[in-house]
N, C-alpha and C positions, 0 to 999 in steps of 0.2 A: 323603573327606568334606569336608576343608578346601577342596579344589579346587572342589567343587560349590558351596560357599558363596561363593567368590570369583566364580565364573561367574554365579551368581544376582545378586550385588551389581553386577557389571559390566553385566548385562542391565538391571537397574533404573536404573542411571545413564544408559545409552544411551536407554532409553525415556523417561526424564524429560527428557533433553536434546532429543529429537526432538519431544516434545509440548509443550515450553515455548516454542514459536515465538511465541507471543502469543495465548493463548486468547481474549482479547477480540476479536482481529481476525478469527478464523475465522467465516465466515458470509457472508451477502449484505449489501452496503452500497449505499445509494443515494448517488450523487454529487450532494450538495445544492448544492455551490458549487465552481467552479473559477475562480480569479482569477490573472491575470498582470499584473505591474506593473514599472515601472522607477522607481528612486528619483527623486523630484521630478516625476514625471509621473502623470497619472490612469491608473488601471488599467482592465482589461477583465474583467468578471465574467460568468460563465455559471452558470445555475441549473438544477438537475434535469436533468442531461444523460445519465443512464444508471445502470448498476449495475456494481459490482465484487464478485466473489466470491472469497474466500480459503478454501482447503481446508487441513486439518491436514497434508496431505502436503507442503506447501510449494509447491503448484501453485495456480493461480487462473485465472479467466476475467473478461474485461471486455467490456461491451457499452455503448459510449458513442457518442452521436450528438449533434452540435451544428453550428450554422452561425455563422460568425464572418466579418464583413466580406464577406458574400456567398459564402463558401466553405463547403460542407457537408463535414463530417468524419464518417466511420463507422469506429469502432475496435472490432471484435469479434474478439478473439483471446485465446489462452491465454498464461500467463506463469508464471514461477517467482518466488517471494518468500521473503524471510527477514527476521527481526527481530533486531536486535543491542541488547542491554542495555535493551530497552524504550524506547530513545531514538531508534532509527532503523529504517526499513523500506526494504529494497531490492527493487525490482521489476525483473526481467530478462526480456527477450523481444523481440518485434517492436518496432522503433523507434516510439515514441509519446511524447506529453507526460507519460505516467505512468512511463516506463521510466527510472528513476534512483533514487538514494538520497534518501529524504525524512527530514526531522527531525520527530519527533513532538512537536507543541506541546501537544496535549490528547489524553488517552487515557482515554475514558470507555466504559462498556459500550455505550451507544447513540450515541456521538458521537466522531468522530476529527477532529483538525485537524492537518494536516501542512504543512510549508514546505520549499521547495527552490529551487535556482537552475538556470539552464541554461548557465552559463559565460559569458554575454554580458551580465551585469549585470541580467538579468530575474529577478524573483522570482515563484514560483508558490505559491499557497496552495490546498490541497485540503481540503474539508470533506465528511466521510462521515457518514451517519446510517442507522440501521436502521429 
């Protein structure tokens, strides 16, 4: 009997850990704004460039389209994601501007603002809305 209680407790802990990926993030988000800047220089901002969908399973899909400096980009692919401490979100998958670890600057039910760098002194800001 004691063994069964331990198994049930362990199962509850595992389920809680798996479902605590960031319940606010699960669902479909519109990419309201994507901005890239270098310190001391004007940035480039794009608005309403597509959607990103996060599933409870830790998988997701993005459908993003934009034109920058005459170059059209289409990014329609699946990815894996996870959240750490409610402070970071990591997106893994096909190489894109979204595939990296992001710092969560604002975490609201209908609004997310994230920030990251690309290792070359460029800063990216991503704003998502429902």
